[in-house]
Structure formats: C-alpha cells, structure tokens
N, C-alpha and C positions, 0 to 999 in steps of 0.2 A: 940561551934556551929558556923558554918559559916553563915554570914549575907545573907539574901535573897534579891535580887535586887528588886527595885520597879516594881510593876506589876506582881510579881511572888508570892504574898502572897497566902498561902494555898498550895503551892508546896513544896515538901520535900527539905531540905537543901542539900548541897554538901556532908556533912558527911554521911548522910543516902544514898544518891544517889551513892556515891563511894563505900559504904559497899555493897549495893545490886548488883552493877555491878561487883565488884571484887569477890564476892562470886560466882556469876554465872560463871565468868571466871575460878575460881578455880574448880568449879564443872565440867565444860567441860574438863578441863585438867585431872581431876581424872578419868572421864569416858573414855577418850582417852587412858589413861594408863592402865585401866582395860581391855579395848577392845584389846589392844596390837596388836601383829602380829602373824601370824600362826606358827612361829618358836619360840615363847615365851611361855614356859610352865606356867601355872597358869593364863592365860588370856582367855578372851572369844573367841578370834580368834583361839587360839590353840585348844580349845574345838570343835570349828566348824570343824577344819581340821581333828580331830580324827573321828568325825561323818561321814564326807565325805569319808574318807578312808575306814571306816567300810561299808558304803553303796556300795562303789566301789568293795569291796571284796565279795559281795553277789554272790552266784552261780546262782541264778535265775534272768535273765535279766529283767523280768517283775517287780520284786521287785525293782531293781535298777532304772528302768525307772520311776516307780511310786513315788520314793522318792528323787532322786538325784537333780533334778532341784530346788526343794523347799529348800533343805539344802544349795545348792550353792547360791541361792538368799539370804537366811538368812545370810550366811557368809559374803556377800558383805556389810552388814550393821554392821559388827563387826570388823572394821579396825581402824588403827591409824588416819585415816581421817574420823571420824565417821559421821553417819547420826543422831547422838544424838542431834544435834541442834534443831530438831523438838520438843524435850522434853521441850524446853525453849520458845516455841512460845507464850504461854499465858502470861508468866511473862514479856517477852520483849515487846510484843504489849501493855500490860497494863501499863508498866512503860513508854513507849514512849508516850502513850496517856496522861498520867498524867502530864508529863513534857512538853507537846506540841512539842514533837520531841527531840530526843537525841542530834542531831546536834545543834538545837536551844538552848537547855538547856546548853550544854557545852560552847557555844559561849558567852551566857549571864553571865555565872558564872566563866569563865576562868578556866574550869575544863577539864581534859583529862582522858579518860577511858583507861583501859588496852587493849593491842592488841588482847588478846584472846576474850574479850567481843566484840570488833569491828568485829571480824570474825563471831561470833554467830549472832550479829545484822544484818550483811549483808546477811547471809544465811536465817534468819527468815523473814526479812522485804523486802529484795531485795534492800535496801538502803545502799550504802557505806558511812560510816562516813567520814567526811572531815579529811584529814591527820592532820591538826592542832589540832583536838580534840582527837587524839590518841597518847599516848606516845609510843616510839619504844621499841621493845625487846632489851635486852642487847646485845651489840657488844663488846666482850672481847678485841679485838685488831682491831681498825680502821686503825692505822698506827704505825710504830715503827721507832726508831732511834738508830743506833749503832755508838758509838764514835770510830773514827779511829785514832785520834790525838787531842791534845788540839785545840779547836775552829773548829773542822771538824768532819764529819761523814757521814753516809749513811742513807737517808730517804727511807722508803718503805711503800707504801700505800696498804692497804688490803681491806677495805670495807667502804662504806658510808651508811648512813641511807636512806632507801627507801622513798623518799619524796612523792611518789605516794600513800603510805599507812600510813605513820607516820609523826608526827611532829618532831622538833629537840630535842636534848637532852643536858643536862648539862654534859660536858665532863670532864674527869680527866686524869692526867698524872700518870702512874704507873711505878715504877722502876722494871726492870727485874733483875738488878744486884745491888750489893752494890756500893755506890758512894764513891770514894776514897778521896784523900786529897784536891781536887779542886772542888769548887761549879760548877754546870752547870746552866747557864742561857739559857733556851730554848725559842726561839721566834717562836711561832706557828702560821702558816697561816691557817685560818679557812674559812669555807663557811657557811653563814647563811641559814636559811630555804628558804629565798627569792632568794638565789643565789648570794648574795653580798659578797665580800671579807671582812675579818676581821682579826685582829691580836691581840694576847695575849702573855704576857711574864710570864713564870713560873720559879722560882728559885728553884733548887734542891740542898739543902745544902750538903756540904762534910759530909761523914759519914752516909748518909741516907741508911737504910737497903733495901734489895730487897723486893719487893711486897708492898712498901709504896706508898700511893696515895696523890696527890695534886689537888685541884680544879683548873680548868681553868676559871678564872674570878669568879664572884659571882654565887650563885645558880640560879639567874635569867638569866644568860648568857647561851643561848642554841644555838647549831650549828648542821649542818647536815653533814659536811664533814671536812676532814683535807687535806689541799692542799700542805703543806710543813713544814719543821722544819729546823731552823738553830740554832747553839749554840755558846756560848763563854764558855771557860773553859772545864772541863772534862778530862778524862784520857782514853786512848785507851782500848777498851774491855768493857767499860760500856755501858749499854743500857736501854732504857725505851720505853714505848708505850703510845698511847692515847686510852682510852677506853670510851665506852658509857654505863655507868651503867644503870640498870633498875630504873625507877623513883620510883616505889614502888613495893614491893614483893606482890604476891598473899597471901591472908590469908590461914591459915591452917584450913581445914575443917574435 
C-alpha cells in the first residue's frame, strides 16, 4: 500500500485511486468500442443506421417526418466519440471531492492518471488535468535510425509526446532488425518535458534479435521528444527505433 502524505489522512491511497481511475478509463474504452461506427456490424452505431434506413424507406412521409429526427438525434450519441462520459459524472465528481481535486491529489502523491481518464474528467468537470499528471498514450515509433555504414546512418523523426496534454514518458530503444557482428552504441539526443536538451547512450550488443527492447536511462528518466541519434559501430541495413511505451495497461473488465 502506498504511503499517504501528511495532511491527507482519511483519503484513499494511490493504489485505490489508480484502480478506480483506471477502471473508469477501461469502461469508457469498452463503451466506445461497443458504440462503434455505422459501418461496423455488431455495434450500437450500426444498429442506429439500420433503423434510420428503415425509417427513410417508409412510403408515408408523415411517418418518416414523425420519427426520423428522433432517431438521427439518438444516433449522434452512439459514436466512437461517445457522449458516454455523462454516465461517469457522479463517480468523477465524488472522487474529485474526496481527494480535494484530481490535479491536487496527483501532484501531492506523484501519481499520473491514464489519458482516457483525463479525457472523461475534462468532459465531466470542464477542468483539464495538468499534463504532468497524465501519462501519455503509447507512441510505437517516435524516431528511427537506419545504419548505412559503420558509424553512420539516417535519423528520421516521426512523433513527439503532446506536452499540452501529457507528461513525458520513459523511452525505449527497439530493434527493427537483427544486429550483426558489431555492437551499436547509440547516442540519443532527447528533449525533457521542460524543453531542455539531454543525452543518453544505449549499447545494442552484436547478435541482438529484432524486436528487442532496451531502456533509455533508468525508469525514472522521462522525455518528451527525440532530437537526434548518432552511432558508433553497426552494419549497413540494420535499424532500430525509439518508442514511448504506455506507462501501464488498462485493466481487463
């Protein structure tokens, strides 16, 4: 059980807080999946489309006029960007009141909520959680590097963490290809959440298989972007990327 900071006695600990917020995040994800899109059979949106088409096929325009606008209005609430957040209004407002505000609780306990929960919270309360209190969704490829010759290669940037919404992440190196007879020492230029430059070195040993991951620094090292990569060693044709894994998976419900 996580310790409770002084002054927060009687308030739930971070284990309970994390469980409650992660379950709500999993619930909204499940609801969005079930609502689906109008071209996805087996979803609520698909069912709405069937009903609307049936009403539009009616021979009597009076019947169509009497029903169509209500069914179209209902369909607008059954999309992949659902209005289901209103279902969580009581829980989120009660939880926020109990912990004296989610932003305050996260800051005092050094805790980060899931991005899905942050979205529900903003919709229900009108309060955007501070980015530092929200861990980012996974970014499979922030940047990649292809070795063109020993000590040389091409760096390609793909994506950065959206610092307006999320805090930084602990990044990893993932090999795209098997590494041959020569180690690769990658010097990675990084950007902190505050925008400051940083640098970390990762050694990828010879013989490393494809899809193998290496931590960039310790698990406490978190970054918002990758600015560049240089290497020593390596063999032409080898490649690897920098990824931002998800801090924690949503629970199964």
